[in-house]
Each structure stands twice: as C-alpha cells, then as structure tokens.
C-alpha positions as CSV (number, residue, x, y, z in Angstrom):
1,M,19.3,167.3,111.4
2,A,20.8,164.1,109.9
3,R,24.1,162.3,109.9
4,I,25.3,162.1,106.3
5,A,28.5,160.6,104.8
6,A,29.9,161.7,101.5
7,L,32.0,159.2,99.5
8,G,34.0,160.4,96.5
9,S,37.0,162.4,95.2
10,A,39.0,165.1,96.8
11,L,41.0,167.4,94.6
12,Q,42.9,170.6,94.8
13,D,41.8,173.0,92.0
14,L,44.4,175.3,90.5
15,Y,42.7,178.0,88.4
16,L,44.5,179.7,85.6
17,I,42.3,182.7,84.9
18,D,42.5,184.8,81.8
19,K,40.3,187.2,79.9
20,D,41.6,186.7,76.3
21,D,43.9,183.7,75.9
22,F,41.4,181.0,76.8
23,G,38.5,181.9,74.5
24,A,36.8,179.0,72.6
25,T,37.7,178.6,69.0
26,E,36.2,176.5,66.2
27,M,38.3,173.4,65.2
28,F,37.6,170.7,62.6
29,S,37.0,167.2,63.7
30,Y,35.7,164.2,61.6
31,S,34.0,162.7,64.7
32,Q,32.6,165.9,66.2
33,M,31.7,168.6,63.7
34,N,31.8,172.2,65.0
35,K,33.9,171.0,68.0
36,K,35.4,173.9,70.0
37,S,38.9,174.1,71.5
38,I,40.0,176.3,74.3
39,F,43.5,175.9,73.2
40,G,42.9,177.3,69.8
41,D,44.8,180.6,70.5
42,L,47.6,179.1,72.5
43,T,50.7,178.7,70.3
44,I,53.1,175.7,70.9
45,G,56.5,176.9,72.1
46,T,55.4,180.3,73.4
47,K,54.8,181.8,76.8
48,V,51.4,183.0,77.7
49,D,50.7,185.6,80.5
50,I,47.9,184.6,82.8
51,D,45.9,187.3,84.5
52,K,45.3,185.5,87.8
53,L,45.9,182.3,89.8
54,S,43.6,180.9,92.4
55,Y,43.9,177.8,94.6
56,E,40.6,176.1,95.6
57,I,39.4,172.8,97.0
58,G,37.2,170.5,94.8
59,G,36.2,167.0,94.2
60,G,32.6,165.6,94.2
61,G,33.0,164.0,97.7
62,T,34.3,167.1,99.5
63,N,32.0,169.5,97.7
64,A,29.0,167.4,99.0
65,A,30.3,167.1,102.5
66,V,30.8,170.8,102.8
67,E,27.2,171.5,101.7
68,F,25.9,169.1,104.3
69,A,27.9,170.8,107.0
70,R,26.8,174.3,106.0
71,H,23.2,173.1,106.1
72,G,23.8,172.0,109.7
73,H,23.9,168.3,109.2
74,D,26.5,166.0,110.9
75,S,28.7,165.6,107.9
76,Y,31.5,163.0,107.2
77,Y,33.8,162.7,104.2
78,I,35.2,159.3,103.2
79,G,38.0,159.3,100.6
80,N,41.7,159.5,99.8
81,V,44.4,162.2,99.8
82,G,48.2,162.0,99.5
83,H,50.9,162.9,102.0
84,D,51.6,166.4,100.5
85,A,50.6,170.0,100.8
86,A,47.5,169.6,98.7
87,G,46.2,166.9,100.9
88,E,46.8,169.1,104.0
89,A,45.0,171.9,102.3
90,I,42.0,169.6,101.7
91,L,41.9,168.5,105.3
92,D,42.3,172.1,106.5
93,C,39.3,173.0,104.4
94,L,37.2,170.2,105.8
95,E,38.1,171.1,109.3
96,K,37.2,174.8,108.7
97,E,33.9,173.7,107.3
98,K,33.2,171.5,110.3
99,V,33.3,168.2,108.2
100,N,34.4,165.1,110.0
101,A,37.5,163.9,108.1
102,Y,38.5,161.2,110.6
103,H,37.9,158.4,108.0
104,V,40.0,160.0,105.2
105,K,42.9,157.8,104.2
106,Y,46.3,158.6,102.9
107,A,46.9,156.7,99.7
108,A,50.3,155.0,99.5
109,R,52.7,156.4,97.0
110,K,50.1,158.7,95.5
111,S,50.0,162.4,95.3
112,T,46.7,164.2,96.1
113,G,44.4,164.7,93.1
114,C,44.8,168.0,91.3
115,S,42.9,169.8,88.6
116,V,44.3,172.6,86.5
117,I,41.3,174.7,85.3
118,L,41.8,177.1,82.3
119,L,39.0,179.6,82.9
120,D,37.8,182.4,80.6
121,Y,36.3,184.7,83.1
122,R,34.4,186.7,80.4
123,T,32.1,183.6,79.6
124,G,32.7,181.1,82.4
125,E,33.9,178.6,79.9
126,R,36.7,176.3,81.1
127,T,38.8,173.3,80.3
128,I,39.9,171.0,83.1
129,L,43.1,169.0,83.1
130,T,42.9,166.5,85.9
131,H,45.4,164.3,87.6
132,R,43.4,161.9,89.8
133,G,46.3,160.8,92.0
134,A,44.9,159.5,95.3
135,S,41.4,159.8,93.9
136,A,42.1,157.5,91.0
137,K,41.3,154.3,93.0
138,F,39.2,153.7,96.0
139,D,39.7,149.9,96.7
140,N,41.6,150.7,99.9
141,L,38.5,152.2,101.5
142,D,36.8,149.9,104.1
143,E,33.0,149.9,104.3
144,K,33.2,149.0,107.9
145,V,33.7,152.7,108.8
146,L,30.0,152.9,108.4
147,D,29.6,150.9,111.5
148,E,31.3,153.8,113.4
149,I,29.6,156.6,111.5
150,R,26.1,155.1,111.5
151,P,24.9,157.5,108.8
152,E,21.2,158.0,107.9
153,W,22.2,159.0,104.4
154,M,25.1,158.4,102.1
155,Y,25.9,160.7,99.1
156,I,28.0,158.8,96.7
157,T,29.7,160.2,93.6
158,S,31.9,158.5,91.0
159,L,34.5,156.1,92.2
160,R,36.1,155.9,88.8
161,G,34.2,152.7,87.8
162,D,35.2,150.8,90.9
163,M,32.0,148.7,91.0
164,E,33.4,146.3,93.6
165,T,34.0,149.1,96.2
166,L,30.6,150.7,95.3
167,G,28.9,147.3,95.9
168,R,30.6,146.9,99.3
169,F,29.5,150.3,100.5
170,F,26.0,150.0,99.0
171,K,25.4,146.6,100.7
172,K,26.8,147.8,104.0
173,A,24.6,150.9,104.0
174,R,21.5,148.8,103.2
175,R,22.3,146.5,106.2
176,L,22.6,149.5,108.5
177,G,19.3,151.0,107.2
178,C,21.2,153.9,105.6
179,R,19.6,155.5,102.5
180,I,21.7,156.3,99.4
181,M,21.8,159.1,96.9
182,F,24.0,158.2,93.9
183,N,25.5,160.4,91.2
184,P,27.4,158.0,88.9
185,G,30.1,159.1,86.6
186,K,31.2,158.2,83.1
187,L,33.1,155.0,84.1
188,E,30.2,153.7,86.1
189,L,27.8,154.3,83.2
190,E,30.1,152.3,80.9
191,K,29.4,149.3,83.0
192,K,25.7,149.4,82.4
193,K,24.9,145.8,83.6
194,E,26.7,146.1,86.9
195,L,25.3,149.7,87.3
196,K,21.7,148.5,87.0
197,K,22.3,145.9,89.8
198,L,23.6,148.6,92.1
199,L,20.4,150.7,91.5
200,A,18.5,148.2,93.6
201,Y,20.2,149.8,96.6
202,V,19.7,153.4,95.5
203,D,17.0,155.7,97.0
204,I,17.8,158.9,94.9
205,L,19.5,158.8,91.5
206,L,20.9,162.0,89.9
207,V,22.0,161.9,86.2
208,N,21.9,164.3,83.3
209,K,19.9,163.6,80.1
210,V,22.7,162.0,78.2
211,E,23.6,159.7,81.2
212,A,20.0,158.7,81.6
213,M,19.9,157.7,77.9
214,Q,22.9,155.4,78.6
215,I,21.0,153.5,81.3
216,V,17.5,153.2,79.7
217,P,16.1,153.7,76.2
218,G,14.3,156.9,75.3
219,A,15.0,160.5,74.3
220,V,12.2,162.5,76.1
221,L,12.7,163.5,79.7
222,T,9.3,162.3,80.9
223,E,9.9,158.9,79.2
224,L,13.4,158.6,80.7
225,V,12.4,159.5,84.2
226,S,9.4,157.1,84.1
227,R,11.7,154.2,83.1
228,L,14.3,155.0,85.7
229,N,11.6,155.1,88.3
230,N,11.3,151.3,87.7
231,Y,14.7,151.0,89.3
232,V,14.9,153.9,91.8
233,E,12.1,155.6,93.8
234,T,13.4,159.1,93.3
235,V,15.0,160.2,90.0
236,I,16.4,163.6,89.0
237,I,17.5,164.2,85.4
238,T,19.1,167.5,84.6
239,D,19.3,169.0,81.1
240,G,21.6,172.0,81.2
241,S,20.0,175.3,80.4
242,M,16.8,173.5,79.6
243,G,16.3,172.7,83.4
244,A,15.4,169.4,84.7
245,I,12.8,166.8,85.5
246,A,12.3,164.9,88.8
247,S,10.0,162.2,90.0
248,N,9.5,160.4,93.3
249,R,6.8,158.0,91.9
250,E,4.1,160.1,93.6
251,K,4.8,163.5,91.9
252,T,6.7,164.5,88.9
253,Y,8.1,168.1,88.5
254,R,9.4,169.8,85.4
255,F,11.4,173.0,86.2
256,S,13.7,175.5,84.6
257,I,16.9,177.0,86.0
258,Y,16.5,179.0,89.2
259,E,17.7,182.3,87.9
260,D,19.4,183.6,84.6
261,I,22.6,185.1,85.9
262,P,26.1,185.8,84.5
263,V,28.1,182.6,84.9
264,R,31.5,182.9,86.4
265,D,32.6,179.3,86.8
266,T,30.5,176.1,86.2
267,T,32.8,173.9,88.2
268,G,30.9,172.0,91.0
269,A,27.4,173.0,89.7
270,G,26.2,169.4,89.5
271,D,27.6,168.6,93.0
272,A,25.8,171.7,94.4
273,F,22.5,170.6,92.9
274,G,22.7,167.0,94.1
275,S,24.1,167.8,97.6
276,G,21.7,170.7,98.0
277,F,18.7,168.5,97.2
278,L,19.8,165.8,99.7
279,A,20.6,168.4,102.4
280,H,17.1,169.8,102.2
281,I,15.4,166.4,102.0
282,A,17.4,165.2,105.0
283,A,16.3,168.4,106.9
284,G,12.6,167.3,106.4
285,K,11.7,169.7,103.5
286,S,9.3,168.6,100.9
287,F,10.2,167.2,97.5
288,R,9.2,170.4,95.7
289,Q,11.1,172.7,98.2
290,S,14.2,170.5,97.9
291,L,14.2,170.8,94.1
292,I,13.9,174.6,94.3
293,F,16.8,174.8,96.9
294,A,18.9,172.5,94.7
295,S,18.5,174.8,91.7
296,A,19.2,177.8,93.8
297,N,22.3,176.2,95.2
298,S,23.7,175.4,91.8
299,T,23.0,178.9,90.6
300,A,24.8,180.4,93.6
301,V,27.8,178.2,92.9
302,V,28.3,179.2,89.2
303,A,28.1,182.9,90.2
304,K,31.4,182.5,92.1
305,L,34.9,181.1,91.6
306,G,35.4,177.5,92.8
307,A,33.1,174.7,93.6
308,K,32.4,175.7,97.3
309,A,32.4,179.4,97.6
310,G,28.7,179.8,96.6
311,L,27.2,176.9,98.6
312,L,24.1,177.9,100.5
313,K,23.2,177.1,104.1
314,G,19.6,176.3,103.7
315,D,18.2,179.3,105.6
316,E,18.3,181.8,102.7
317,E,15.0,183.3,101.5
318,L,14.4,182.0,98.0
319,H,12.3,183.5,95.3
320,Q,9.9,181.6,93.1
321,M,11.1,179.8,90.0
322,P,9.5,178.1,87.0
323,I,8.4,174.7,88.3
324,Q,5.2,172.8,87.6
325,E,3.8,169.3,88.3
326,V,3.6,167.0,85.4
327,K,0.2,165.2,85.4
328,G,-0.5,161.8,84.1
C-alpha cells in the first residue's frame, strides 16, 4: 500500500432533515429561468418543525483521507480546525478512522468550518449553508511537513483559490518525487491563467464537464478530455447522471453511473469518486478497475447519510457496469 497525504477542508456537517418542508419549488429569476429554491415553502417569521438532526464530519480533505485509510493506505490529513468542539469531533473521527492528523493546525481566532445541510430525504435534494471558518484560508500551512510525511501521492482539493499555497505544496511534492491528484474548486477555476501553470505539476486531474469547459474550449466530452490531456497525463471529467469520461493518454473510457439507486444524500459524492480512484490506483489496480471502483464508491456514498458513511474499503465484490473504451 502507499503513503498518501490529503490536503483540503475539514468541516462539521449539521443535517436538518425533513420530508415536506425542504421540497424544491419553482421561482422566477431573470438570470436563471426555471431556477429552483429549497426555501420556497419556508415562510419568514415562522417556526418550522424539523424531523431529524444529524451531526456528521465532512470537508473534501478529510473525506479523501478517510477513504485512503479504509483502503489500507498510510493516510495523512493536512488542514485546519478551530479550538472548539467541532474541531475535536473532526480529530476524533480521523483517529477512529486511523488517519494520521499530526499535521493538522489550529487556526488562530477561527472556529472550525461548519455546514448546515437542509435535506429533503424523499428526493436527496439539499441546500448547503457553509461557514468556512478555519478552512477559509490555508496560508498558515507549511509545505515542509511533506519532508516528514514523504508521501508517494498527494490528493489536493480546493484551497479556496489560494494559488500561492497550492504552488508551494505542488513544487515541494515534485521535488520529493510525490505524484499529485488535483480536484480544483470554483475559486481556483476563476484564476485560469494561474491554474494552467499549476497543471504542469499534476498527474491526475478530476473536474466536472462545466469546470472542464472553464479551462479549455469545447463542449463535447471527448474533445474536452483530449485538450486537457495536453496539460495532464490522466484526466477524468464527470457529467452527473450522464456518467463520465477518463483518459490516461493510452486509453480513453466512457462510462455511465455504477448503479441506478435511490439517492439519500449527494454530499461527498465527488470526493468519494476522486479518492476512490486514487486509492485503487495507488493499490496497483488498473486504470479501468480504478474507474469502476470510483463509480461504485460514489454510488455507495449517495445511498447513505453523510459524506463518509458509505465509503468502501476496496475489497468489495463489484458487479459489471456500462464502461467501454473509446477508440481513435
């Protein structure tokens, strides 16, 4: 197994779960026609009874770190929490999951990041209200921790557009011979010129179709993955219920979702896909096998409440799924 460091956010997720008050309703918008609002049935000034509360641990960095640990890898999490109960809950979760949290830092005068998730458990639709707190900035993190960890892989999620910190970690990882999988966020994508420079350090890039179109021109998945392959050796582009496409310059695969199941909660589905793929690749599995496992991992997560409950261990027996090699 491999030594993998996950760099990204750590959040406590507070779920407000209800069966009738959080249903999506149509609302008018000049900029987005047919826009839906989950608040449509919530009247200002009234009290709304919620069916259930649930406290979970989330954040892209911790989600990935837990998947690597469950897979049997030597897993490390690098990120920030606050000096509060939520921060202790996150550290307790990481310890329970056998993730090394020695390099987690306490952000000065910041509370631990928290998301309040309004979930309609009939449909799995949700709206997330996030206070980033200690995960709002990452400039206090020191890339020299990689000298101690000596990871073979780094899995890096959004650092809220902090390109300077990303650059420090990317360059340090390269000097140590560590490979990088990168899942950029909205704020990184807004800095297109700087992002493209960072891609020179990336071995695996994970984006969705809309994000891919922000980096390179094109509208067709095969066109987008081909153009991104000019920057990164392995590229995965997801497209929601339409599945995904992936290419490692040698082979290109087009595939659908792993299984059509009732969705309970989509929180963490993208993290499960990305970390599942890397966990399998780092364990020596083939490109095709890793894509299938990533899809299965994502499917398992959306079937349960929270971003971590459904994460697989890598030894599960998986069934076949629609996946085919794209020729030419």
